[in-house]
TIVO-2410 file (N, C-alpha, C; in nm, 3 decimals):
# residues 120
REC num residu      c1      c2      c3 atome chaine
REC   1      X   4.743   9.626  -3.774     N      A
REC   1      X   4.666   9.576  -3.660    CA      A
REC   1      X   4.649   9.436  -3.745     C      A
REC   2      X   4.631   9.347  -3.632     N      A
REC   2      X   4.616   9.187  -3.633    CA      A
REC   2      X   4.533   9.173  -3.615     C      A
REC   3      X   4.391   9.102  -3.638     N      A
REC   3      X   4.297   9.036  -3.627    CA      A
REC   3      X   4.254   8.917  -3.565     C      A
REC   4      X   4.238   8.939  -3.444     N      A
REC   4      X   4.174   8.786  -3.336    CA      A
REC   4      X   4.151   8.662  -3.410     C      A
REC   5      X   4.152   8.543  -3.414     N      A
REC   5      X   4.068   8.447  -3.468    CA      A
REC   5      X   3.934   8.453  -3.410     C      A
REC   6      X   3.934   8.453  -3.310     N      A
REC   6      X   3.803   8.467  -3.203    CA      A
REC   6      X   3.881   8.340  -3.124     C      A
REC   7      X   3.763   8.300  -3.033     N      A
REC   7      X   3.821   8.203  -2.949    CA      A
REC   7      X   3.843   8.054  -3.019     C      A
REC   8      X   3.691   8.016  -3.105     N      A
REC   8      X   3.733   7.848  -3.099    CA      A
REC   8      X   3.824   7.864  -3.272     C      A
REC   9      X   3.922   7.796  -3.300     N      A
REC   9      X   3.925   7.783  -3.376    CA      A
REC   9      X   3.940   7.630  -3.478     C      A
REC  10      X   3.955   7.635  -3.618     N      A
REC  10      X   3.896   7.538  -3.757    CA      A
REC  10      X   3.971   7.447  -3.601     C      A
REC  11      X   4.026   7.421  -3.549     N      A
REC  11      X   4.120   7.269  -3.533    CA      A
REC  11      X   4.010   7.209  -3.430     C      A
REC  12      X   4.019   7.295  -3.298     N      A
REC  12      X   3.866   7.269  -3.222    CA      A
REC  12      X   3.730   7.238  -3.259     C      A
REC  13      X   3.635   7.251  -3.338     N      A
REC  13      X   3.539   7.234  -3.460    CA      A
REC  13      X   3.540   7.106  -3.459     C      A
REC  14      X   3.679   7.058  -3.536     N      A
REC  14      X   3.670   6.991  -3.629    CA      A
REC  14      X   3.694   6.850  -3.518     C      A
REC  15      X   3.800   6.851  -3.374     N      A
REC  15      X   3.804   6.788  -3.295    CA      A
REC  15      X   3.630   6.757  -3.208     C      A
REC  16      X   3.540   6.820  -3.190     N      A
REC  16      X   3.411   6.826  -3.154    CA      A
REC  16      X   3.384   6.761  -3.227     C      A
REC  17      X   3.393   6.785  -3.369     N      A
REC  17      X   3.254   6.712  -3.437    CA      A
REC  17      X   3.322   6.555  -3.431     C      A
REC  18      X   3.488   6.543  -3.420     N      A
REC  18      X   3.478   6.354  -3.447    CA      A
REC  18      X   3.422   6.330  -3.323     C      A
REC  19      X   3.493   6.361  -3.203     N      A
REC  19      X   3.414   6.281  -3.086    CA      A
REC  19      X   3.298   6.322  -3.078     C      A
REC  20      X   3.198   6.436  -3.141     N      A
REC  20      X   3.009   6.334  -3.166    CA      A
REC  20      X   2.998   6.229  -3.257     C      A
REC  21      X   3.081   6.198  -3.360     N      A
REC  21      X   3.031   6.094  -3.349    CA      A
REC  21      X   3.095   5.979  -3.332     C      A
REC  22      X   3.183   5.972  -3.287     N      A
REC  22      X   3.226   5.913  -3.241    CA      A
REC  22      X   3.148   5.815  -3.086     C      A
REC  23      X   3.094   5.921  -3.067     N      A
REC  23      X   3.026   5.918  -2.922    CA      A
REC  23      X   2.905   5.872  -3.010     C      A
REC  24      X   2.808   5.920  -3.104     N      A
REC  24      X   2.746   5.845  -3.165    CA      A
REC  24      X   2.720   5.723  -3.171     C      A
REC  25      X   2.810   5.650  -3.249     N      A
REC  25      X   2.911   5.539  -3.246    CA      A
REC  25      X   2.890   5.478  -3.158     C      A
REC  26      X   2.901   5.488  -3.040     N      A
REC  26      X   2.869   5.435  -2.940    CA      A
REC  26      X   2.764   5.425  -2.898     C      A
REC  27      X   2.741   5.478  -2.916     N      A
REC  27      X   2.602   5.451  -2.826    CA      A
REC  27      X   2.503   5.400  -2.940     C      A
REC  28      X   2.521   5.360  -3.040     N      A
REC  28      X   2.456   5.315  -3.164    CA      A
REC  28      X   2.456   5.172  -3.138     C      A
REC  29      X   2.572   5.110  -3.107     N      A
REC  29      X   2.640   4.996  -3.068    CA      A
REC  29      X   2.551   4.990  -2.940     C      A
REC  30      X   2.561   5.070  -2.823     N      A
REC  30      X   2.523   4.944  -2.712    CA      A
REC  30      X   2.358   4.960  -2.766     C      A
REC  31      X   2.326   5.009  -2.834     N      A
REC  31      X   2.155   5.034  -2.836    CA      A
REC  31      X   2.106   4.904  -2.909     C      A
REC  32      X   2.174   4.917  -3.048     N      A
REC  32      X   2.218   4.771  -3.109    CA      A
REC  32      X   2.235   4.649  -3.034     C      A
REC  33      X   2.316   4.645  -2.930     N      A
REC  33      X   2.315   4.478  -2.854    CA      A
REC  33      X   2.252   4.449  -2.759     C      A
REC  34      X   2.172   4.570  -2.672     N      A
REC  34      X   2.095   4.536  -2.611    CA      A
REC  34      X   1.903   4.534  -2.656     C      A
REC  35      X   1.870   4.559  -2.769     N      A
REC  35      X   1.804   4.470  -2.894    CA      A
REC  35      X   1.800   4.362  -2.975     C      A
REC  36      X   1.936   4.328  -2.940     N      A
REC  36      X   1.991   4.202  -2.976    CA      A
REC  36      X   1.995   4.107  -2.880     C      A
REC  37      X   1.997   4.143  -2.736     N      A
REC  37      X   1.937   4.112  -2.615    CA      A
REC  37      X   1.811   4.029  -2.595     C      A
REC  38      X   1.717   4.152  -2.615     N      A
REC  38      X   1.595   4.147  -2.609    CA      A
REC  38      X   1.548   4.048  -2.725     C      A
REC  39      X   1.576   4.069  -2.831     N      A
REC  39      X   1.541   3.922  -2.980    CA      A
REC  39      X   1.560   3.828  -2.897     C      A
REC  40      X   1.651   3.859  -2.865     N      A
REC  40      X   1.750   3.678  -2.857    CA      A
REC  40      X   1.641   3.582  -2.726     C      A
REC  41      X   1.589   3.702  -2.623     N      A
REC  41      X   1.533   3.663  -2.533    CA      A
REC  41      X   1.414   3.635  -2.524     C      A
REC  42      X   1.333   3.676  -2.666     N      A
REC  42      X   1.148   3.646  -2.659    CA      A
REC  42      X   1.172   3.575  -2.749     C      A
REC  43      X   1.279   3.507  -2.818     N      A
REC  43      X   1.284   3.435  -2.926    CA      A
REC  43      X   1.250   3.256  -2.837     C      A
REC  44      X   1.377   3.279  -2.763     N      A
REC  44      X   1.361   3.182  -2.614    CA      A
REC  44      X   1.231   3.152  -2.542     C      A
REC  45      X   1.187   3.269  -2.511     N      A
REC  45      X   1.051   3.308  -2.438    CA      A
REC  45      X   0.964   3.235  -2.499     C      A
REC  46      X   0.949   3.279  -2.628     N      A
REC  46      X   0.874   3.179  -2.772    CA      A
REC  46      X   0.823   3.043  -2.733     C      A
REC  47      X   0.991   3.019  -2.749     N      A
REC  47      X   0.980   2.932  -2.788    CA      A
REC  47      X   0.939   2.807  -2.677     C      A
REC  48      X   0.954   2.817  -2.573     N      A
REC  48      X   0.984   2.766  -2.431    CA      A
REC  48      X   0.818   2.795  -2.406     C      A
REC  49      X   0.754   2.851  -2.449     N      A
REC  49      X   0.589   2.837  -2.438    CA      A
REC  49      X   0.549   2.755  -2.492     C      A
REC  50      X   0.584   2.785  -2.626     N      A
REC  50      X   0.517   2.668  -2.812    CA      A
REC  50      X   0.546   2.552  -2.727     C      A
REC  51      X   0.647   2.481  -2.642     N      A
REC  51      X   0.654   2.367  -2.611    CA      A
REC  51      X   0.588   2.384  -2.478     C      A
REC  52      X   0.607   2.437  -2.367     N      A
REC  52      X   0.493   2.417  -2.271    CA      A
REC  52      X   0.336   2.377  -2.314     C      A
REC  53      X   0.267   2.459  -2.408     N      A
REC  53      X   0.174   2.454  -2.490    CA      A
REC  53      X   0.162   2.345  -2.556     C      A
REC  54      X   0.209   2.270  -2.610     N      A
REC  54      X   0.193   2.139  -2.714    CA      A
REC  54      X   0.237   2.083  -2.582     C      A
REC  55      X   0.311   2.011  -2.486     N      A
REC  55      X   0.293   1.945  -2.392    CA      A
REC  55      X   0.154   1.925  -2.274     C      A
REC  56      X   0.131   2.097  -2.302     N      A
REC  56      X   0.004   2.105  -2.153    CA      A
REC  56      X  -0.129   1.983  -2.323     C      A
REC  57      X  -0.079   2.010  -2.424     N      A
REC  57      X  -0.218   2.003  -2.478    CA      A
REC  57      X  -0.205   1.853  -2.531     C      A
REC  58      X  -0.079   1.788  -2.527     N      A
REC  58      X  -0.082   1.609  -2.568    CA      A
REC  58      X  -0.112   1.536  -2.366     C      A
REC  59      X  -0.096   1.631  -2.315     N      A
REC  59      X  -0.100   1.611  -2.122    CA      A
REC  59      X  -0.271   1.564  -2.155     C      A
REC  60      X  -0.331   1.674  -2.215     N      A
REC  60      X  -0.514   1.716  -2.172    CA      A
REC  60      X  -0.589   1.577  -2.263     C      A
REC  61      X  -0.486   1.562  -2.359     N      A
REC  61      X  -0.513   1.435  -2.499    CA      A
REC  61      X  -0.537   1.280  -2.406     C      A
REC  62      X  -0.387   1.309  -2.269     N      A
REC  62      X  -0.409   1.171  -2.243    CA      A
REC  62      X  -0.517   1.179  -2.151     C      A
REC  63      X  -0.533   1.259  -2.027     N      A
REC  63      X  -0.648   1.271  -1.915    CA      A
REC  63      X  -0.732   1.239  -2.016     C      A
REC  64      X  -0.829   1.301  -2.135     N      A
REC  64      X  -0.956   1.301  -2.162    CA      A
REC  64      X  -0.947   1.140  -2.184     C      A
REC  65      X  -0.841   1.039  -2.214     N      A
REC  65      X  -0.824   0.904  -2.312    CA      A
REC  65      X  -0.831   0.828  -2.144     C      A
REC  66      X  -0.760   0.883  -2.080     N      A
REC  66      X  -0.780   0.819  -1.912    CA      A
REC  66      X  -0.932   0.832  -1.900     C      A
REC  67      X  -0.979   0.923  -1.831     N      A
REC  67      X  -1.084   0.929  -1.778    CA      A
REC  67      X  -1.257   0.873  -1.862     C      A
REC  68      X  -1.230   0.848  -2.028     N      A
REC  68      X  -1.305   0.773  -2.082    CA      A
REC  68      X  -1.279   0.607  -2.058     C      A
REC  69      X  -1.114   0.581  -2.038     N      A
REC  69      X  -1.142   0.386  -1.954    CA      A
REC  69      X  -1.157   0.475  -1.821     C      A
REC  70      X  -1.123   0.504  -1.750     N      A
REC  70      X  -1.217   0.540  -1.626    CA      A
REC  70      X  -1.343   0.500  -1.598     C      A
REC  71      X  -1.419   0.491  -1.688     N      A
REC  71      X  -1.570   0.523  -1.686    CA      A
REC  71      X  -1.644   0.394  -1.725     C      A
REC  72      X  -1.533   0.296  -1.795     N      A
REC  72      X  -1.552   0.134  -1.832    CA      A
REC  72      X  -1.560   0.069  -1.674     C      A
REC  73      X  -1.630  -0.068  -1.704     N      A
REC  73      X  -1.601  -0.086  -1.535    CA      A
REC  73      X  -1.529  -0.179  -1.513     C      A
REC  74      X  -1.419  -0.202  -1.596     N      A
REC  74      X  -1.289  -0.274  -1.476    CA      A
REC  74      X  -1.157  -0.177  -1.637     C      A
REC  75      X  -1.144  -0.042  -1.585     N      A
REC  75      X  -1.083   0.001  -1.708    CA      A
REC  75      X  -0.924  -0.050  -1.680     C      A
REC  76      X  -0.883  -0.039  -1.837     N      A
REC  76      X  -0.751  -0.099  -1.881    CA      A
REC  76      X  -0.694  -0.017  -1.961     C      A
REC  77      X  -0.587   0.058  -1.915     N      A
REC  77      X  -0.454   0.201  -1.941    CA      A
REC  77      X  -0.336   0.144  -2.058     C      A
REC  78      X  -0.387  -0.001  -2.101     N      A
REC  78      X  -0.296  -0.040  -2.211    CA      A
REC  78      X  -0.264   0.012  -2.342     C      A
REC  79      X  -0.114   0.063  -2.362     N      A
REC  79      X  -0.120   0.136  -2.470    CA      A
REC  79      X  -0.146   0.310  -2.444     C      A
REC  80      X  -0.171   0.365  -2.329     N      A
REC  80      X  -0.155   0.465  -2.244    CA      A
REC  80      X  -0.003   0.495  -2.160     C      A
REC  81      X   0.096   0.609  -2.194     N      A
REC  81      X   0.182   0.579  -2.129    CA      A
REC  81      X   0.122   0.656  -2.000     C      A
REC  82      X   0.103   0.600  -1.908     N      A
REC  82      X   0.029   0.573  -1.781    CA      A
REC  82      X   0.081   0.553  -1.674     C      A
REC  83      X   0.077   0.535  -1.557     N      A
REC  83      X   0.078   0.443  -1.482    CA      A
REC  83      X  -0.059   0.473  -1.379     C      A
REC  84      X  -0.093   0.363  -1.341     N      A
REC  84      X  -0.268   0.351  -1.258    CA      A
REC  84      X  -0.187   0.260  -1.133     C      A
REC  85      X  -0.217   0.338  -0.972     N      A
REC  85      X  -0.164   0.246  -0.850    CA      A
REC  85      X  -0.325   0.329  -0.789     C      A
REC  86      X  -0.397   0.240  -0.767     N      A
REC  86      X  -0.538   0.239  -0.632    CA      A
REC  86      X  -0.602   0.311  -0.712     C      A
REC  87      X  -0.652   0.478  -0.687     N      A
REC  87      X  -0.733   0.500  -0.716    CA      A
REC  87      X  -0.685   0.667  -0.805     C      A
REC  88      X  -0.521   0.621  -0.821     N      A
REC  88      X  -0.455   0.736  -0.874    CA      A
REC  88      X  -0.398   0.710  -1.055     C      A
REC  89      X  -0.397   0.810  -1.093     N      A
REC  89      X  -0.306   0.777  -1.183    CA      A
REC  89      X  -0.233   0.921  -1.274     C      A
REC  90      X  -0.148   0.815  -1.321     N      A
REC  90      X  -0.007   0.951  -1.329    CA      A
REC  90      X   0.043   0.899  -1.485     C      A
REC  91      X   0.139   1.047  -1.522     N      A
REC  91      X   0.184   1.062  -1.649    CA      A
REC  91      X   0.267   1.145  -1.707     C      A
REC  92      X   0.311   1.116  -1.754     N      A
REC  92      X   0.428   1.257  -1.798    CA      A
REC  92      X   0.470   1.305  -1.966     C      A
REC  93      X   0.462   1.388  -1.995     N      A
REC  93      X   0.522   1.421  -2.134    CA      A
REC  93      X   0.627   1.514  -2.113     C      A
REC  94      X   0.757   1.447  -2.232     N      A
REC  94      X   0.800   1.576  -2.241    CA      A
REC  94      X   0.817   1.679  -2.280     C      A
REC  95      X   0.862   1.819  -2.224     N      A
REC  95      X   0.899   1.952  -2.217    CA      A
REC  95      X   1.027   1.963  -2.284     C      A
REC  96      X   1.054   1.990  -2.364     N      A
REC  96      X   1.213   2.029  -2.395    CA      A
REC  96      X   1.336   1.905  -2.395     C      A
REC  97      X   1.424   1.977  -2.355     N      A
REC  97      X   1.538   1.877  -2.347    CA      A
REC  97      X   1.588   1.802  -2.207     C      A
REC  98      X   1.511   1.881  -2.089     N      A
REC  98      X   1.549   1.827  -1.998    CA      A
REC  98      X   1.435   1.885  -1.882     C      A
REC  99      X   1.334   1.896  -1.923     N      A
REC  99      X   1.214   1.893  -1.832    CA      A
REC  99      X   1.060   1.797  -1.867     C      A
REC 100      X   0.959   1.803  -1.788     N      A
REC 100      X   0.860   1.672  -1.809    CA      A
REC 100      X   0.781   1.752  -1.716     C      A
REC 101      X   0.602   1.773  -1.828     N      A
REC 101      X   0.523   1.758  -1.777    CA      A
REC 101      X   0.464   1.696  -1.699     C      A
REC 102      X   0.450   1.720  -1.543     N      A
REC 102      X   0.390   1.603  -1.474    CA      A
REC 102      X   0.215   1.585  -1.456     C      A
REC 103      X   0.193   1.575  -1.497     N      A
REC 103      X  -0.024   1.497  -1.430    CA      A
REC 103      X  -0.012   1.373  -1.316     C      A
REC 104      X  -0.144   1.412  -1.267     N      A
REC 104      X  -0.197   1.284  -1.189    CA      A
REC 104      X  -0.320   1.357  -1.170     C      A
REC 105      X  -0.441   1.241  -1.152     N      A
REC 105      X  -0.563   1.243  -1.109    CA      A
REC 105      X  -0.581   1.137  -0.986     C      A
REC 106      X  -0.712   1.163  -0.941     N      A
REC 106      X  -0.754   1.106  -0.830    CA      A
REC 106      X  -0.859   1.047  -0.890     C      A
REC 107      X  -0.936   0.943  -0.879     N      A
REC 107      X  -1.038   0.907  -0.946    CA      A
REC 107      X  -1.123   0.837  -0.806     C      A
REC 108      X  -1.259   0.909  -0.783     N      A
REC 108      X  -1.320   0.849  -0.661    CA      A
REC 108      X  -1.477   0.851  -0.677     C      A
REC 109      X  -1.530   0.779  -0.669     N      A
REC 109      X  -1.684   0.752  -0.677    CA      A
REC 109      X  -1.807   0.832  -0.807     C      A
REC 110      X  -1.691   0.808  -0.912     N      A
REC 110      X  -1.721   0.816  -1.047    CA      A
REC 110      X  -1.679   0.989  -1.098     C      A
REC 111      X  -1.588   1.019  -1.042     N      A
REC 111      X  -1.510   1.197  -1.012    CA      A
REC 111      X  -1.384   1.196  -1.015     C      A
REC 112      X  -1.310   1.250  -1.081     N      A
REC 112      X  -1.180   1.277  -1.095    CA      A
REC 112      X  -1.128   1.427  -1.044     C      A
REC 113      X  -1.055   1.395  -0.990     N      A
REC 113      X  -0.903   1.528  -0.944    CA      A
REC 113      X  -0.847   1.541  -0.998     C      A
REC 114      X  -0.819   1.620  -1.037     N      A
REC 114      X  -0.630   1.683  -1.115    CA      A
REC 114      X  -0.563   1.691  -0.964     C      A
REC 115      X  -0.483   1.621  -0.934     N      A
REC 115      X  -0.400   1.640  -0.787    CA      A
REC 115      X  -0.259   1.708  -0.811     C      A
REC 116      X  -0.183   1.729  -0.923     N      A
REC 116      X  -0.061   1.734  -1.023    CA      A
REC 116      X  -0.108   1.792  -1.150     C      A
REC 117      X  -0.056   1.909  -1.190     N      A
REC 117      X  -0.019   1.923  -1.330    CA      A
REC 117      X   0.092   2.053  -1.292     C      A
REC 118      X   0.228   2.020  -1.312     N      A
REC 118      X   0.316   2.069  -1.348    CA      A
REC 118      X   0.445   2.016  -1.364     C      A
REC 119      X   0.536   2.169  -1.393     N      A
REC 119      X   0.686   2.140  -1.524    CA      A
REC 119      X   0.737   2.088  -1.402     C      A
REC 120      X   0.815   1.983  -1.376     N      A
REC 120      X   0.953   1.961  -1.365    CA      A
REC 120      X   1.108   1.940  -1.435     C      A
***
């Protein structure tokens, strides 16, 4: 009498093992691709934030210098990268390759008000 080998044969197990390995490789490549995209995005975001903070610091330094000169009887903005018109002083600081941080203050009765501080 011949014994039956059962439902599962050796070839079926090998085929399932190969299929499982292929699925695991594809899944790991997808996870690796997603992680790489997240890493690149985080680096770009960190670079943009660093550029913004550097431009913001520079704009604040200019603000301090402008306010100091506005306290003088006849303010002179020579040497500062600002444009003064009536009671408004405006300046721009480069931010990256194609953006600028624009700042503007209005000076009235010995006090200033920041009227603009935005990225354009």
